[in-house]
C-alpha positions as CSV (number, residue, x, y, z in Angstrom):
1,X,135.7,348.0,-103.0
2,X,135.0,344.3,-102.9
3,X,134.5,342.9,-99.4
4,X,136.2,339.5,-99.1
5,X,134.4,337.0,-97.1
6,X,136.0,335.5,-94.0
7,X,136.4,331.8,-93.6
8,X,138.4,328.8,-94.8
9,X,139.2,329.2,-98.5
10,X,137.5,326.6,-100.6
11,X,138.5,324.7,-103.8
12,X,137.7,327.6,-106.2
13,X,139.6,330.2,-104.1
14,X,142.6,328.0,-103.8
15,X,142.7,327.7,-107.5
16,X,142.5,331.5,-107.7
17,X,145.5,331.8,-105.4
18,X,147.4,329.4,-107.7
19,X,146.4,331.5,-110.7
20,X,147.6,334.6,-109.0
21,X,151.0,333.0,-108.1
22,X,150.2,333.3,-104.4
23,X,150.9,329.6,-104.4
24,X,153.4,328.3,-106.9
25,X,155.8,325.5,-107.9
26,X,158.5,324.9,-110.5
27,X,156.5,321.9,-111.6
28,X,152.9,322.6,-112.5
29,X,150.5,322.2,-109.6
30,X,148.2,319.3,-110.5
31,X,144.5,319.8,-110.5
32,X,144.0,316.8,-108.2
33,X,146.1,318.4,-105.5
34,X,143.3,320.9,-104.8
35,X,140.8,319.5,-102.3
36,X,137.5,321.0,-101.1
37,X,139.3,323.0,-98.3
38,X,143.0,322.3,-98.7
39,X,145.9,321.8,-101.0
40,X,148.1,318.7,-101.1
41,X,151.8,319.4,-100.9
42,X,154.5,317.4,-102.8
43,X,158.0,316.5,-101.7
44,X,160.8,317.7,-103.8
45,X,164.0,315.7,-104.4
46,X,166.0,317.5,-101.8
47,X,166.0,316.2,-98.2
48,X,168.2,315.9,-95.2
49,X,168.6,313.5,-92.3
50,X,168.6,315.5,-89.1
51,X,170.2,315.1,-85.7
52,X,167.0,316.4,-84.1
53,X,163.7,318.2,-84.8
54,X,163.9,322.0,-84.7
55,X,162.2,325.3,-85.3
56,X,164.4,328.1,-86.9
57,X,163.1,331.0,-84.8
58,X,162.2,334.6,-85.8
59,X,165.6,335.6,-87.1
60,X,166.7,332.5,-89.1
61,X,165.9,330.7,-92.3
62,X,165.8,326.9,-92.4
63,X,169.1,326.8,-94.4
64,X,170.8,328.8,-91.6
65,X,170.3,325.8,-89.2
66,X,171.3,323.0,-91.6
67,X,175.1,323.2,-91.1
68,X,174.5,322.6,-87.4
69,X,171.7,320.0,-87.5
70,X,171.8,318.1,-90.8
71,X,173.8,314.8,-90.8
72,X,173.7,314.4,-94.5
73,X,171.7,315.3,-97.6
74,X,169.3,312.8,-99.2
75,X,168.3,312.7,-102.9
76,X,164.6,311.6,-103.3
77,X,164.7,311.5,-107.2
78,X,164.6,307.7,-107.3
79,X,163.3,307.2,-103.8
80,X,165.0,306.8,-100.4
81,X,164.2,304.9,-97.2
82,X,163.2,307.0,-94.2
83,X,164.1,304.9,-91.2
84,X,161.8,304.4,-88.2
85,X,162.5,306.8,-85.3
86,X,164.7,309.0,-87.4
87,X,164.0,312.7,-88.3
88,X,164.2,314.0,-91.8
89,X,163.6,317.4,-93.4
90,X,162.3,317.7,-97.0
91,X,162.0,320.8,-99.1
92,X,158.5,320.9,-100.6
93,X,157.8,321.7,-104.3
94,X,155.2,324.3,-103.4
95,X,156.0,327.8,-102.1
96,X,153.6,330.5,-100.9
97,X,153.3,334.3,-100.9
98,X,150.4,334.9,-98.5
99,X,148.3,338.1,-98.7
100,X,148.1,340.3,-95.6
101,X,144.6,339.0,-94.8
102,X,145.3,335.2,-95.2
103,X,147.0,332.8,-92.8
104,X,147.5,329.0,-93.3
105,X,147.7,325.8,-91.3
106,X,149.0,322.4,-92.3
107,X,148.3,318.8,-91.3
108,X,149.2,315.3,-92.4
109,X,147.0,313.6,-95.0
110,X,144.7,310.9,-93.7
111,X,146.6,308.0,-95.1
112,X,149.9,309.3,-93.7
113,X,148.5,309.8,-90.2
114,X,147.2,306.2,-90.2
115,X,150.8,305.0,-90.8
116,X,152.0,306.8,-87.7
117,X,154.2,309.0,-89.9
118,X,154.6,312.3,-88.1
119,X,154.7,315.0,-90.7
120,X,154.9,318.7,-89.8
121,X,155.3,321.8,-91.9
122,X,158.1,324.3,-91.2
123,X,158.8,327.7,-92.7
124,X,161.7,330.2,-92.6
125,X,161.5,332.3,-89.4
126,X,159.0,329.9,-88.0
127,X,158.3,329.6,-84.3
128,X,155.5,327.0,-84.6
129,X,155.0,323.8,-86.5
130,X,152.1,323.7,-89.1
131,X,151.4,327.5,-88.9
132,X,152.1,330.1,-91.6
133,X,151.5,333.8,-90.7
134,X,150.0,336.3,-93.0
135,X,152.4,337.9,-95.5
136,X,154.8,335.0,-95.3
137,X,156.6,334.6,-98.7
138,X,159.0,331.8,-99.2
139,X,159.6,328.1,-99.3
140,X,157.9,325.3,-97.3
141,X,159.5,322.3,-95.7
142,X,158.1,319.1,-94.2
143,X,159.7,317.5,-91.1
144,X,159.1,313.8,-91.4
145,X,159.6,311.2,-88.6
146,X,158.3,307.6,-89.1
147,X,157.3,306.2,-85.7
148,X,156.0,302.7,-86.3
149,X,157.1,301.7,-89.8
150,X,160.1,302.6,-92.0
151,X,158.9,304.0,-95.4
152,X,160.1,304.4,-98.9
153,X,159.4,308.0,-100.2
154,X,160.3,309.7,-103.4
155,X,159.9,313.2,-105.0
156,X,156.3,314.0,-105.7
157,X,154.9,312.0,-102.7
158,X,152.2,313.9,-100.9
159,X,152.4,313.7,-97.1
160,X,150.7,316.8,-95.9
161,X,148.2,319.4,-96.9
162,X,147.7,323.1,-96.3
163,X,144.5,325.0,-95.4
164,X,144.1,328.7,-96.0
165,X,142.0,331.0,-93.8
166,X,140.8,334.6,-94.0
167,X,139.9,336.1,-90.6
168,X,138.8,334.3,-87.4
169,X,136.2,331.7,-88.4
170,X,135.9,329.2,-85.6
171,X,132.3,328.5,-84.6
172,X,131.4,329.6,-81.1
173,X,129.8,327.2,-78.6
174,X,126.3,328.7,-78.9
175,X,126.3,328.4,-82.7
176,X,127.8,324.9,-82.5
177,X,125.0,323.7,-80.3
178,X,122.5,325.0,-82.8
179,X,124.4,323.5,-85.7
180,X,124.6,320.1,-84.0
181,X,120.9,320.1,-83.3
182,X,120.2,320.9,-87.0
183,X,122.8,318.7,-88.7
184,X,123.7,316.1,-86.1
185,X,127.5,316.8,-86.2
186,X,128.4,314.1,-83.7
187,X,125.0,313.5,-82.0
188,X,122.7,314.8,-79.3
189,X,124.8,313.5,-76.4
190,X,127.8,315.5,-77.4
191,X,129.4,318.0,-75.0
192,X,130.1,321.4,-76.5
193,X,133.0,323.3,-74.9
194,X,135.3,325.1,-77.3
195,X,134.5,322.4,-79.8
196,X,132.2,319.4,-79.9
197,X,133.2,316.1,-78.1
198,X,133.5,312.7,-79.6
199,X,134.2,309.3,-77.9
200,X,135.9,306.0,-78.6
201,X,134.0,302.9,-79.7
202,X,135.3,299.8,-77.9
203,X,132.2,297.7,-78.0
204,X,133.0,294.2,-79.1
205,X,131.2,293.0,-82.3
206,X,131.2,289.3,-83.4
207,X,134.2,288.4,-85.5
208,X,135.2,292.1,-85.8
209,X,138.3,293.7,-84.1
210,X,137.6,297.0,-82.4
211,X,140.9,298.4,-83.6
212,X,144.5,297.6,-84.6
213,X,147.9,297.9,-82.8
214,X,151.1,298.5,-84.9
215,X,153.5,295.6,-84.7
216,X,156.8,296.4,-83.1
217,X,158.8,295.0,-86.0
218,X,157.3,295.2,-89.5
219,X,158.5,295.3,-93.1
220,X,159.2,298.5,-95.1
221,X,156.2,300.3,-96.6
222,X,156.5,301.9,-100.1
223,X,154.2,304.9,-100.0
224,X,153.6,304.6,-103.7
225,X,151.9,301.1,-103.4
226,X,148.2,301.3,-102.9
227,X,145.9,298.4,-101.8
228,X,149.1,296.3,-101.8
229,X,150.1,295.2,-98.3
230,X,148.6,292.5,-96.1
231,X,147.4,294.1,-92.9
232,X,148.5,291.2,-90.8
233,X,152.1,291.8,-91.6
234,X,151.9,295.2,-89.9
235,X,149.0,295.2,-87.5
236,X,147.7,293.1,-84.6
237,X,143.9,293.2,-84.4
238,X,142.6,294.3,-81.0
239,X,140.0,292.4,-79.0
240,X,138.8,293.6,-75.6
241,X,137.1,292.3,-72.6
242,X,134.5,294.4,-70.6
243,X,134.7,297.1,-73.2
244,X,138.1,298.3,-71.9
245,X,141.5,298.7,-73.6
246,X,144.7,299.4,-71.7
247,X,147.0,301.6,-73.9
248,X,150.7,300.7,-73.7
249,X,153.1,303.7,-73.6
250,X,154.8,304.2,-76.9
251,X,152.4,301.9,-78.8
252,X,150.3,303.1,-81.8
253,X,146.6,302.2,-82.2
254,X,144.0,302.7,-84.9
255,X,140.5,303.0,-83.3
256,X,137.2,304.4,-84.2
257,X,134.9,307.1,-82.9
258,X,131.6,305.9,-81.4
259,X,129.8,308.8,-83.1
260,X,129.3,309.3,-86.8
261,X,130.8,312.7,-87.9
262,X,129.1,315.1,-90.2
263,X,130.7,318.2,-91.9
264,X,128.1,320.2,-93.8
265,X,129.2,321.9,-97.0
266,X,129.4,325.4,-95.5
267,X,131.9,324.2,-92.9
268,X,135.3,322.6,-92.4
269,X,136.4,320.8,-89.2
270,X,139.6,319.9,-87.5
271,X,140.3,317.4,-84.8
272,X,142.2,318.6,-81.8
273,X,145.2,316.2,-81.6
274,X,146.0,316.2,-77.9
275,X,143.9,317.1,-74.9
276,X,145.7,316.6,-71.6
277,X,142.5,316.8,-69.6
278,X,141.2,313.5,-71.0
279,X,144.4,311.5,-70.9
280,X,148.1,311.5,-71.7
281,X,147.8,310.4,-75.3
282,X,147.5,311.9,-78.8
283,X,144.3,311.1,-80.7
284,X,145.0,312.3,-84.2
285,X,147.8,313.1,-86.6
286,X,145.7,314.0,-89.6
287,X,143.2,316.4,-88.3
288,X,141.4,317.9,-91.3
289,X,137.8,317.0,-92.1
290,X,136.7,318.5,-95.5
291,X,133.3,319.9,-96.3
292,X,131.0,317.0,-97.2
293,X,132.6,314.4,-94.9
294,X,129.9,312.2,-93.5
295,X,127.2,314.4,-95.3
296,X,124.3,312.4,-96.5
297,X,124.0,313.9,-100.0
298,X,127.8,313.4,-100.6
299,X,127.5,309.7,-99.9
300,X,128.8,309.9,-96.3
301,X,126.0,308.6,-94.1
302,X,127.5,306.7,-91.2
303,X,131.1,308.0,-91.5
304,X,133.0,307.5,-88.3
305,X,136.2,309.4,-87.2
306,X,139.3,307.1,-87.3
307,X,141.5,307.8,-84.3
308,X,145.3,307.5,-84.5
309,X,146.3,307.1,-80.9
310,X,149.7,307.1,-79.3
311,X,149.9,306.8,-75.6
312,X,152.6,308.7,-73.7
313,X,154.0,308.5,-70.1
314,X,152.1,305.6,-68.5
315,X,149.6,302.9,-69.3
316,X,146.1,304.2,-69.6
317,X,142.7,302.3,-69.4
318,X,140.4,303.5,-72.1
319,X,136.7,302.5,-71.8
320,X,133.9,302.3,-74.3
321,X,132.2,305.6,-74.8
322,X,134.9,307.6,-73.1
323,X,135.3,311.1,-74.4
324,X,138.6,311.2,-76.2
325,X,138.8,314.5,-78.0
326,X,136.9,317.3,-79.7
327,X,136.2,318.7,-83.2
328,X,136.6,322.3,-84.0
329,X,134.3,323.6,-86.7
330,X,135.0,326.6,-89.0
331,X,133.0,328.5,-91.5
332,X,134.0,328.3,-95.2
333,X,134.4,331.6,-97.1
334,X,132.2,330.0,-99.7
335,X,130.7,326.6,-100.3
336,X,133.3,324.6,-102.2
337,X,132.7,323.8,-105.9
338,X,133.5,320.2,-105.0
339,X,132.8,318.3,-101.8
340,X,134.5,315.4,-100.0
341,X,133.0,312.1,-101.1
342,X,131.0,311.6,-104.2
343,X,132.7,314.5,-106.1
344,X,136.2,313.1,-105.5
345,X,135.5,309.4,-105.0
346,X,137.2,309.9,-101.6
347,X,138.9,307.0,-99.9
348,X,137.4,307.4,-96.5
349,X,133.8,308.6,-97.1
350,X,131.3,306.3,-95.3
351,X,134.2,304.7,-93.4
352,X,134.0,302.7,-90.2
353,X,137.2,301.1,-88.9
354,X,139.7,301.5,-91.7
355,X,143.4,301.3,-92.2
356,X,145.3,303.5,-94.7
357,X,144.8,302.9,-98.4
358,X,148.1,301.1,-98.7
359,X,146.6,297.9,-97.2
360,X,144.5,295.4,-99.0
361,X,140.7,295.5,-98.3
362,X,141.1,298.7,-96.3
C-alpha cells in the first residue's frame, strides 16, 4: 500500500487531482490556474446580489437560502458592476470532490486583497467561510463584498484561490524556532508563539510614503485592466511624524512589514488575518504565501509582507516596529515542481511597498 505524505499539496499533486476529476469544471481548467501550493478559482456567469452575508448551515444547500436572501440575479457574461458596500454571491466554475484524507482552505488572491475586496469561499452545508471539509463533493461559491472601491467583474475573473491539505501539517514552535534560525523566516528578533511574529514598518524615508490610504470616493476599477490606473486617483500616500500612524475606524491602508519574509521550498505559509491581542484591526485579506516567496534562489531576496489593514471600533495608534500579526508555516507534501518567483514571473516577488497590479508603476 502506498503511504501518502502529509502536508500542503503542491503544484504536481493539484494537477493529479484535476486529472482524477477530484477538481473539475465545465470549461477546461487552465494550466496557469495551478500555483505552487494553490489553485486559482474562476467566477462563472451566474451571480446574485444579496441582502446580507450568510452561511447555509449543516442541513442546507446554498440554493435553499437564495429565495430568502437574494435580491436579484446578475449575469456576468459581459461584465457587471459590484457596488461598494454591497454583498454578492457568485457560483464558481470549479467544483470539488475531496478524498476522505484531504481538506481545503481558501483565501483571496494578493491583488484582490490589496483592493479591499472581501472575497470568501462558501460551500453547500457550510458552517465556516473559506473551509472545505474532507469528502465534500459539490459546487463552490464566492461571497464578494467591495469595501473601498466599486469594481467591474466578469465571468472568468479570478478573485480567490484554494489550498489542499492532507493531515495536520502546521509547524510547531520548537521546529519553527530552528527553521527561523536556519532560513531567516522573519529574522532573529521574531517572537515564536503559535506562529512567528512580524511587525509594521513606519520609518519615514526621504521622498517615499510609508503606505497608502484608500480615498473615500474613487472611480470604478475594471479588474481586467492591469498596470492601467493612476494610483493618485484611488490612494492618498501616507507620511508620518515620530514613526506613528493613527488608524481611522473604517479606513483601509496598505502598509509594509518591517521584516523580510522567506518561505523555503519545503514549506507554505499563511498570515493570520486578525489578532485581537495586538489591536482591533485586520491585517490581511490575502493570506497565502507560496513556497519560494522571498527565497534567494527564486529571486526573492528582500521581499516584504504587504499588509492590508482595516481598523475597527476605535482609532488606534500604530508605531514603527510594533508587532502586528503572525505567520503560520506548514509543511508541503512534496517540494513543488514550480516555485513562486522566477518560475512564474510572479508579480510580488522581491516586493517592498506595492499596490495591486492594476495600478501603474506598482
